[in-house]
Chimera marker file (.cmm) of the C-alpha trace (Angstrom):
<marker_set name="trace">
<marker id="1" x="97.111" y="68.283" z="44.200" r="1" g="1" b="0" radius="0.5"/>
<marker id="2" x="95.469" y="71.170" z="45.919" r="1" g="1" b="0" radius="0.5"/>
<marker id="3" x="97.000" y="74.607" z="45.432" r="1" g="1" b="0" radius="0.5"/>
<marker id="4" x="97.753" y="76.527" z="48.624" r="1" g="1" b="0" radius="0.5"/>
<marker id="5" x="96.363" y="80.041" z="48.794" r="1" g="1" b="0" radius="0.5"/>
<marker id="6" x="97.883" y="82.725" z="50.976" r="1" g="1" b="0" radius="0.5"/>
<marker id="7" x="95.438" y="84.136" z="53.506" r="1" g="1" b="0" radius="0.5"/>
<marker id="8" x="96.268" y="87.429" z="55.180" r="1" g="1" b="0" radius="0.5"/>
<marker id="9" x="96.122" y="87.066" z="58.980" r="1" g="1" b="0" radius="0.5"/>
<marker id="10" x="93.199" y="88.954" z="60.470" r="1" g="1" b="0" radius="0.5"/>
<marker id="11" x="93.394" y="90.589" z="63.852" r="1" g="1" b="0" radius="0.5"/>
<marker id="12" x="90.168" y="90.882" z="65.748" r="1" g="1" b="0" radius="0.5"/>
<marker id="13" x="89.981" y="93.293" z="68.627" r="1" g="1" b="0" radius="0.5"/>
<marker id="14" x="87.590" y="93.875" z="71.424" r="1" g="1" b="0" radius="0.5"/>
<marker id="15" x="87.152" y="97.301" z="72.965" r="1" g="1" b="0" radius="0.5"/>
<marker id="16" x="88.211" y="97.472" z="76.605" r="1" g="1" b="0" radius="0.5"/>
<marker id="17" x="85.549" y="99.025" z="78.806" r="1" g="1" b="0" radius="0.5"/>
<marker id="18" x="86.701" y="99.558" z="82.393" r="1" g="1" b="0" radius="0.5"/>
<marker id="19" x="84.364" y="98.723" z="85.226" r="1" g="1" b="0" radius="0.5"/>
<marker id="20" x="82.736" y="101.680" z="86.904" r="1" g="1" b="0" radius="0.5"/>
<marker id="21" x="83.446" y="100.236" z="90.343" r="1" g="1" b="0" radius="0.5"/>
<marker id="22" x="87.024" y="99.724" z="91.394" r="1" g="1" b="0" radius="0.5"/>
<marker id="23" x="87.781" y="98.497" z="94.882" r="1" g="1" b="0" radius="0.5"/>
<marker id="24" x="90.966" y="99.612" z="96.564" r="1" g="1" b="0" radius="0.5"/>
<marker id="25" x="92.212" y="96.657" z="98.492" r="1" g="1" b="0" radius="0.5"/>
<marker id="26" x="94.957" y="96.191" z="100.977" r="1" g="1" b="0" radius="0.5"/>
<marker id="27" x="97.984" y="94.305" z="99.820" r="1" g="1" b="0" radius="0.5"/>
<marker id="28" x="99.683" y="92.563" z="102.703" r="1" g="1" b="0" radius="0.5"/>
<marker id="29" x="103.174" y="93.574" z="101.531" r="1" g="1" b="0" radius="0.5"/>
<marker id="30" x="102.529" y="97.251" z="100.743" r="1" g="1" b="0" radius="0.5"/>
<marker id="31" x="99.931" y="97.916" z="103.455" r="1" g="1" b="0" radius="0.5"/>
<marker id="32" x="97.878" y="100.041" z="101.045" r="1" g="1" b="0" radius="0.5"/>
<marker id="33" x="94.134" y="100.068" z="101.632" r="1" g="1" b="0" radius="0.5"/>
<marker id="34" x="91.421" y="102.423" z="102.771" r="1" g="1" b="0" radius="0.5"/>
<marker id="35" x="90.345" y="103.486" z="106.225" r="1" g="1" b="0" radius="0.5"/>
<marker id="36" x="86.725" y="104.526" z="106.604" r="1" g="1" b="0" radius="0.5"/>
<marker id="37" x="85.984" y="107.003" z="109.368" r="1" g="1" b="0" radius="0.5"/>
<marker id="38" x="83.461" y="109.694" z="110.264" r="1" g="1" b="0" radius="0.5"/>
<marker id="39" x="84.504" y="113.340" z="110.603" r="1" g="1" b="0" radius="0.5"/>
<marker id="40" x="82.758" y="113.952" z="113.946" r="1" g="1" b="0" radius="0.5"/>
<marker id="41" x="85.125" y="115.900" z="116.206" r="1" g="1" b="0" radius="0.5"/>
<marker id="42" x="83.296" y="118.449" z="118.304" r="1" g="1" b="0" radius="0.5"/>
<marker id="43" x="79.877" y="116.925" z="117.709" r="1" g="1" b="0" radius="0.5"/>
<marker id="44" x="78.477" y="119.931" z="115.868" r="1" g="1" b="0" radius="0.5"/>
<marker id="45" x="80.275" y="122.681" z="117.763" r="1" g="1" b="0" radius="0.5"/>
<marker id="46" x="82.488" y="125.282" z="116.119" r="1" g="1" b="0" radius="0.5"/>
<marker id="47" x="86.065" y="125.329" z="117.299" r="1" g="1" b="0" radius="0.5"/>
<marker id="48" x="89.711" y="124.982" z="116.394" r="1" g="1" b="0" radius="0.5"/>
<marker id="49" x="91.884" y="121.982" z="115.570" r="1" g="1" b="0" radius="0.5"/>
<marker id="50" x="95.396" y="121.995" z="117.006" r="1" g="1" b="0" radius="0.5"/>
<marker id="51" x="98.168" y="119.484" z="116.408" r="1" g="1" b="0" radius="0.5"/>
<marker id="52" x="99.911" y="118.009" z="119.451" r="1" g="1" b="0" radius="0.5"/>
<marker id="53" x="102.803" y="120.442" z="118.879" r="1" g="1" b="0" radius="0.5"/>
<marker id="54" x="100.430" y="123.418" z="119.324" r="1" g="1" b="0" radius="0.5"/>
<marker id="55" x="100.072" y="124.340" z="115.640" r="1" g="1" b="0" radius="0.5"/>
<marker id="56" x="96.548" y="125.638" z="114.879" r="1" g="1" b="0" radius="0.5"/>
<marker id="57" x="95.409" y="124.039" z="111.619" r="1" g="1" b="0" radius="0.5"/>
<marker id="58" x="92.314" y="126.229" z="111.326" r="1" g="1" b="0" radius="0.5"/>
<marker id="59" x="94.019" y="129.589" z="111.742" r="1" g="1" b="0" radius="0.5"/>
<marker id="60" x="94.121" y="131.421" z="108.442" r="1" g="1" b="0" radius="0.5"/>
<marker id="61" x="92.313" y="128.634" z="106.564" r="1" g="1" b="0" radius="0.5"/>
<marker id="62" x="88.645" y="128.622" z="107.448" r="1" g="1" b="0" radius="0.5"/>
<marker id="63" x="88.967" y="130.463" z="110.752" r="1" g="1" b="0" radius="0.5"/>
<marker id="64" x="87.172" y="127.626" z="112.527" r="1" g="1" b="0" radius="0.5"/>
<marker id="65" x="86.515" y="123.906" z="112.312" r="1" g="1" b="0" radius="0.5"/>
<marker id="66" x="83.079" y="122.346" z="112.193" r="1" g="1" b="0" radius="0.5"/>
<marker id="67" x="82.707" y="118.593" z="111.698" r="1" g="1" b="0" radius="0.5"/>
<marker id="68" x="81.059" y="117.655" z="108.416" r="1" g="1" b="0" radius="0.5"/>
<marker id="69" x="79.718" y="114.413" z="109.974" r="1" g="1" b="0" radius="0.5"/>
<marker id="70" x="80.402" y="112.555" z="106.727" r="1" g="1" b="0" radius="0.5"/>
<marker id="71" x="82.118" y="109.223" z="106.266" r="1" g="1" b="0" radius="0.5"/>
<marker id="72" x="85.479" y="109.522" z="104.532" r="1" g="1" b="0" radius="0.5"/>
<marker id="73" x="87.786" y="107.011" z="102.926" r="1" g="1" b="0" radius="0.5"/>
<marker id="74" x="91.470" y="107.684" z="103.386" r="1" g="1" b="0" radius="0.5"/>
<marker id="75" x="94.405" y="105.576" z="102.201" r="1" g="1" b="0" radius="0.5"/>
<marker id="76" x="95.959" y="103.688" z="105.093" r="1" g="1" b="0" radius="0.5"/>
<marker id="77" x="99.319" y="104.994" z="103.893" r="1" g="1" b="0" radius="0.5"/>
<marker id="78" x="98.235" y="108.641" z="104.393" r="1" g="1" b="0" radius="0.5"/>
<marker id="79" x="99.492" y="110.592" z="107.363" r="1" g="1" b="0" radius="0.5"/>
<marker id="80" x="97.109" y="110.863" z="110.300" r="1" g="1" b="0" radius="0.5"/>
<marker id="81" x="98.019" y="113.400" z="112.972" r="1" g="1" b="0" radius="0.5"/>
<marker id="82" x="97.152" y="113.391" z="116.653" r="1" g="1" b="0" radius="0.5"/>
<marker id="83" x="95.771" y="116.605" z="117.999" r="1" g="1" b="0" radius="0.5"/>
<marker id="84" x="92.971" y="118.344" z="119.861" r="1" g="1" b="0" radius="0.5"/>
<marker id="85" x="89.643" y="119.966" z="119.174" r="1" g="1" b="0" radius="0.5"/>
<marker id="86" x="88.778" y="123.032" z="121.249" r="1" g="1" b="0" radius="0.5"/>
<marker id="87" x="85.083" y="124.023" z="121.279" r="1" g="1" b="0" radius="0.5"/>
<marker id="88" x="85.967" y="127.723" z="121.399" r="1" g="1" b="0" radius="0.5"/>
<marker id="89" x="83.739" y="129.009" z="118.615" r="1" g="1" b="0" radius="0.5"/>
<marker id="90" x="86.799" y="129.414" z="116.406" r="1" g="1" b="0" radius="0.5"/>
<marker id="91" x="88.449" y="132.201" z="118.402" r="1" g="1" b="0" radius="0.5"/>
<marker id="92" x="91.938" y="130.614" z="118.120" r="1" g="1" b="0" radius="0.5"/>
<marker id="93" x="92.297" y="130.383" z="121.931" r="1" g="1" b="0" radius="0.5"/>
<marker id="94" x="92.973" y="127.269" z="123.993" r="1" g="1" b="0" radius="0.5"/>
<marker id="95" x="93.054" y="128.777" z="127.490" r="1" g="1" b="0" radius="0.5"/>
<marker id="96" x="89.866" y="128.033" z="129.378" r="1" g="1" b="0" radius="0.5"/>
<marker id="97" x="88.683" y="125.372" z="126.918" r="1" g="1" b="0" radius="0.5"/>
<marker id="98" x="88.813" y="121.617" z="127.397" r="1" g="1" b="0" radius="0.5"/>
<marker id="99" x="90.868" y="119.859" z="124.734" r="1" g="1" b="0" radius="0.5"/>
<marker id="100" x="89.199" y="116.866" z="123.098" r="1" g="1" b="0" radius="0.5"/>
<marker id="101" x="91.776" y="114.386" z="121.706" r="1" g="1" b="0" radius="0.5"/>
<marker id="102" x="91.282" y="113.710" z="117.986" r="1" g="1" b="0" radius="0.5"/>
<marker id="103" x="92.911" y="112.071" z="114.993" r="1" g="1" b="0" radius="0.5"/>
<marker id="104" x="93.249" y="114.440" z="112.042" r="1" g="1" b="0" radius="0.5"/>
<marker id="105" x="93.318" y="113.723" z="108.315" r="1" g="1" b="0" radius="0.5"/>
<marker id="106" x="94.006" y="116.430" z="105.715" r="1" g="1" b="0" radius="0.5"/>
<marker id="107" x="94.648" y="114.194" z="102.699" r="1" g="1" b="0" radius="0.5"/>
<marker id="108" x="91.945" y="115.812" z="100.549" r="1" g="1" b="0" radius="0.5"/>
<marker id="109" x="93.051" y="119.379" z="101.326" r="1" g="1" b="0" radius="0.5"/>
<marker id="110" x="90.427" y="119.878" z="104.036" r="1" g="1" b="0" radius="0.5"/>
<marker id="111" x="90.568" y="119.277" z="107.765" r="1" g="1" b="0" radius="0.5"/>
<marker id="112" x="88.729" y="116.178" z="108.960" r="1" g="1" b="0" radius="0.5"/>
<marker id="113" x="88.947" y="114.936" z="112.534" r="1" g="1" b="0" radius="0.5"/>
<marker id="114" x="87.448" y="112.098" z="114.504" r="1" g="1" b="0" radius="0.5"/>
<marker id="115" x="87.140" y="111.453" z="118.210" r="1" g="1" b="0" radius="0.5"/>
<marker id="116" x="87.495" y="107.715" z="117.542" r="1" g="1" b="0" radius="0.5"/>
<marker id="117" x="91.172" y="107.415" z="118.495" r="1" g="1" b="0" radius="0.5"/>
<marker id="118" x="91.499" y="103.672" z="117.973" r="1" g="1" b="0" radius="0.5"/>
<marker id="119" x="92.241" y="103.168" z="114.274" r="1" g="1" b="0" radius="0.5"/>
<marker id="120" x="92.102" y="99.413" z="114.815" r="1" g="1" b="0" radius="0.5"/>
<marker id="121" x="88.324" y="99.794" z="115.167" r="1" g="1" b="0" radius="0.5"/>
<marker id="122" x="87.916" y="101.819" z="111.959" r="1" g="1" b="0" radius="0.5"/>
<marker id="123" x="86.389" y="99.981" z="109.052" r="1" g="1" b="0" radius="0.5"/>
<marker id="124" x="89.110" y="99.031" z="106.615" r="1" g="1" b="0" radius="0.5"/>
<marker id="125" x="88.783" y="97.947" z="103.005" r="1" g="1" b="0" radius="0.5"/>
<marker id="126" x="90.862" y="94.766" z="102.902" r="1" g="1" b="0" radius="0.5"/>
<marker id="127" x="90.835" y="91.771" z="100.637" r="1" g="1" b="0" radius="0.5"/>
<link id1="1" id2="2" r="1" g="1" b="0" radius="0.2"/>
<link id1="2" id2="3" r="1" g="1" b="0" radius="0.2"/>
<link id1="3" id2="4" r="1" g="1" b="0" radius="0.2"/>
<link id1="4" id2="5" r="1" g="1" b="0" radius="0.2"/>
<link id1="5" id2="6" r="1" g="1" b="0" radius="0.2"/>
<link id1="6" id2="7" r="1" g="1" b="0" radius="0.2"/>
<link id1="7" id2="8" r="1" g="1" b="0" radius="0.2"/>
<link id1="8" id2="9" r="1" g="1" b="0" radius="0.2"/>
<link id1="9" id2="10" r="1" g="1" b="0" radius="0.2"/>
<link id1="10" id2="11" r="1" g="1" b="0" radius="0.2"/>
<link id1="11" id2="12" r="1" g="1" b="0" radius="0.2"/>
<link id1="12" id2="13" r="1" g="1" b="0" radius="0.2"/>
<link id1="13" id2="14" r="1" g="1" b="0" radius="0.2"/>
<link id1="14" id2="15" r="1" g="1" b="0" radius="0.2"/>
<link id1="15" id2="16" r="1" g="1" b="0" radius="0.2"/>
<link id1="16" id2="17" r="1" g="1" b="0" radius="0.2"/>
<link id1="17" id2="18" r="1" g="1" b="0" radius="0.2"/>
<link id1="18" id2="19" r="1" g="1" b="0" radius="0.2"/>
<link id1="19" id2="20" r="1" g="1" b="0" radius="0.2"/>
<link id1="20" id2="21" r="1" g="1" b="0" radius="0.2"/>
<link id1="21" id2="22" r="1" g="1" b="0" radius="0.2"/>
<link id1="22" id2="23" r="1" g="1" b="0" radius="0.2"/>
<link id1="23" id2="24" r="1" g="1" b="0" radius="0.2"/>
<link id1="24" id2="25" r="1" g="1" b="0" radius="0.2"/>
<link id1="25" id2="26" r="1" g="1" b="0" radius="0.2"/>
<link id1="26" id2="27" r="1" g="1" b="0" radius="0.2"/>
<link id1="27" id2="28" r="1" g="1" b="0" radius="0.2"/>
<link id1="28" id2="29" r="1" g="1" b="0" radius="0.2"/>
<link id1="29" id2="30" r="1" g="1" b="0" radius="0.2"/>
<link id1="30" id2="31" r="1" g="1" b="0" radius="0.2"/>
<link id1="31" id2="32" r="1" g="1" b="0" radius="0.2"/>
<link id1="32" id2="33" r="1" g="1" b="0" radius="0.2"/>
<link id1="33" id2="34" r="1" g="1" b="0" radius="0.2"/>
<link id1="34" id2="35" r="1" g="1" b="0" radius="0.2"/>
<link id1="35" id2="36" r="1" g="1" b="0" radius="0.2"/>
<link id1="36" id2="37" r="1" g="1" b="0" radius="0.2"/>
<link id1="37" id2="38" r="1" g="1" b="0" radius="0.2"/>
<link id1="38" id2="39" r="1" g="1" b="0" radius="0.2"/>
<link id1="39" id2="40" r="1" g="1" b="0" radius="0.2"/>
<link id1="40" id2="41" r="1" g="1" b="0" radius="0.2"/>
<link id1="41" id2="42" r="1" g="1" b="0" radius="0.2"/>
<link id1="42" id2="43" r="1" g="1" b="0" radius="0.2"/>
<link id1="43" id2="44" r="1" g="1" b="0" radius="0.2"/>
<link id1="44" id2="45" r="1" g="1" b="0" radius="0.2"/>
<link id1="45" id2="46" r="1" g="1" b="0" radius="0.2"/>
<link id1="46" id2="47" r="1" g="1" b="0" radius="0.2"/>
<link id1="47" id2="48" r="1" g="1" b="0" radius="0.2"/>
<link id1="48" id2="49" r="1" g="1" b="0" radius="0.2"/>
<link id1="49" id2="50" r="1" g="1" b="0" radius="0.2"/>
<link id1="50" id2="51" r="1" g="1" b="0" radius="0.2"/>
<link id1="51" id2="52" r="1" g="1" b="0" radius="0.2"/>
<link id1="52" id2="53" r="1" g="1" b="0" radius="0.2"/>
<link id1="53" id2="54" r="1" g="1" b="0" radius="0.2"/>
<link id1="54" id2="55" r="1" g="1" b="0" radius="0.2"/>
<link id1="55" id2="56" r="1" g="1" b="0" radius="0.2"/>
<link id1="56" id2="57" r="1" g="1" b="0" radius="0.2"/>
<link id1="57" id2="58" r="1" g="1" b="0" radius="0.2"/>
<link id1="58" id2="59" r="1" g="1" b="0" radius="0.2"/>
<link id1="59" id2="60" r="1" g="1" b="0" radius="0.2"/>
<link id1="60" id2="61" r="1" g="1" b="0" radius="0.2"/>
<link id1="61" id2="62" r="1" g="1" b="0" radius="0.2"/>
<link id1="62" id2="63" r="1" g="1" b="0" radius="0.2"/>
<link id1="63" id2="64" r="1" g="1" b="0" radius="0.2"/>
<link id1="64" id2="65" r="1" g="1" b="0" radius="0.2"/>
<link id1="65" id2="66" r="1" g="1" b="0" radius="0.2"/>
<link id1="66" id2="67" r="1" g="1" b="0" radius="0.2"/>
<link id1="67" id2="68" r="1" g="1" b="0" radius="0.2"/>
<link id1="68" id2="69" r="1" g="1" b="0" radius="0.2"/>
<link id1="69" id2="70" r="1" g="1" b="0" radius="0.2"/>
<link id1="70" id2="71" r="1" g="1" b="0" radius="0.2"/>
<link id1="71" id2="72" r="1" g="1" b="0" radius="0.2"/>
<link id1="72" id2="73" r="1" g="1" b="0" radius="0.2"/>
<link id1="73" id2="74" r="1" g="1" b="0" radius="0.2"/>
<link id1="74" id2="75" r="1" g="1" b="0" radius="0.2"/>
<link id1="75" id2="76" r="1" g="1" b="0" radius="0.2"/>
<link id1="76" id2="77" r="1" g="1" b="0" radius="0.2"/>
<link id1="77" id2="78" r="1" g="1" b="0" radius="0.2"/>
<link id1="78" id2="79" r="1" g="1" b="0" radius="0.2"/>
<link id1="79" id2="80" r="1" g="1" b="0" radius="0.2"/>
<link id1="80" id2="81" r="1" g="1" b="0" radius="0.2"/>
<link id1="81" id2="82" r="1" g="1" b="0" radius="0.2"/>
<link id1="82" id2="83" r="1" g="1" b="0" radius="0.2"/>
<link id1="83" id2="84" r="1" g="1" b="0" radius="0.2"/>
<link id1="84" id2="85" r="1" g="1" b="0" radius="0.2"/>
<link id1="85" id2="86" r="1" g="1" b="0" radius="0.2"/>
<link id1="86" id2="87" r="1" g="1" b="0" radius="0.2"/>
<link id1="87" id2="88" r="1" g="1" b="0" radius="0.2"/>
<link id1="88" id2="89" r="1" g="1" b="0" radius="0.2"/>
<link id1="89" id2="90" r="1" g="1" b="0" radius="0.2"/>
<link id1="90" id2="91" r="1" g="1" b="0" radius="0.2"/>
<link id1="91" id2="92" r="1" g="1" b="0" radius="0.2"/>
<link id1="92" id2="93" r="1" g="1" b="0" radius="0.2"/>
<link id1="93" id2="94" r="1" g="1" b="0" radius="0.2"/>
<link id1="94" id2="95" r="1" g="1" b="0" radius="0.2"/>
<link id1="95" id2="96" r="1" g="1" b="0" radius="0.2"/>
<link id1="96" id2="97" r="1" g="1" b="0" radius="0.2"/>
<link id1="97" id2="98" r="1" g="1" b="0" radius="0.2"/>
<link id1="98" id2="99" r="1" g="1" b="0" radius="0.2"/>
<link id1="99" id2="100" r="1" g="1" b="0" radius="0.2"/>
<link id1="100" id2="101" r="1" g="1" b="0" radius="0.2"/>
<link id1="101" id2="102" r="1" g="1" b="0" radius="0.2"/>
<link id1="102" id2="103" r="1" g="1" b="0" radius="0.2"/>
<link id1="103" id2="104" r="1" g="1" b="0" radius="0.2"/>
<link id1="104" id2="105" r="1" g="1" b="0" radius="0.2"/>
<link id1="105" id2="106" r="1" g="1" b="0" radius="0.2"/>
<link id1="106" id2="107" r="1" g="1" b="0" radius="0.2"/>
<link id1="107" id2="108" r="1" g="1" b="0" radius="0.2"/>
<link id1="108" id2="109" r="1" g="1" b="0" radius="0.2"/>
<link id1="109" id2="110" r="1" g="1" b="0" radius="0.2"/>
<link id1="110" id2="111" r="1" g="1" b="0" radius="0.2"/>
<link id1="111" id2="112" r="1" g="1" b="0" radius="0.2"/>
<link id1="112" id2="113" r="1" g="1" b="0" radius="0.2"/>
<link id1="113" id2="114" r="1" g="1" b="0" radius="0.2"/>
<link id1="114" id2="115" r="1" g="1" b="0" radius="0.2"/>
<link id1="115" id2="116" r="1" g="1" b="0" radius="0.2"/>
<link id1="116" id2="117" r="1" g="1" b="0" radius="0.2"/>
<link id1="117" id2="118" r="1" g="1" b="0" radius="0.2"/>
<link id1="118" id2="119" r="1" g="1" b="0" radius="0.2"/>
<link id1="119" id2="120" r="1" g="1" b="0" radius="0.2"/>
<link id1="120" id2="121" r="1" g="1" b="0" radius="0.2"/>
<link id1="121" id2="122" r="1" g="1" b="0" radius="0.2"/>
<link id1="122" id2="123" r="1" g="1" b="0" radius="0.2"/>
<link id1="123" id2="124" r="1" g="1" b="0" radius="0.2"/>
<link id1="124" id2="125" r="1" g="1" b="0" radius="0.2"/>
<link id1="125" id2="126" r="1" g="1" b="0" radius="0.2"/>
<link id1="126" id2="127" r="1" g="1" b="0" radius="0.2"/>
</marker_set>
């Protein structure tokens, strides 16, 4: 008869290394995803960004708005405001200047605006 010998259970582990690339995808129930848009309002001109209610977003912050012309990714659940860009050189005035309708995103603490008003045409990270 063979004698049974107690063997201590051994736990083997493997170190978890997260991927460097993580895609944010839209979930059909939550609606979370990413919009991709270009901050292009004013096409290189200095001016001011006003919300539809007349509130000047650039007053007291940077004194004027100038599009960074960079592509941004913003969560689809973030708030996007409708407003206007005035190519007034940043003088805080609207009289005498033609308003350009824009969509505004401030989710990263800065002012970004696009003249592409149809969000349905924005690239969207969806899976």
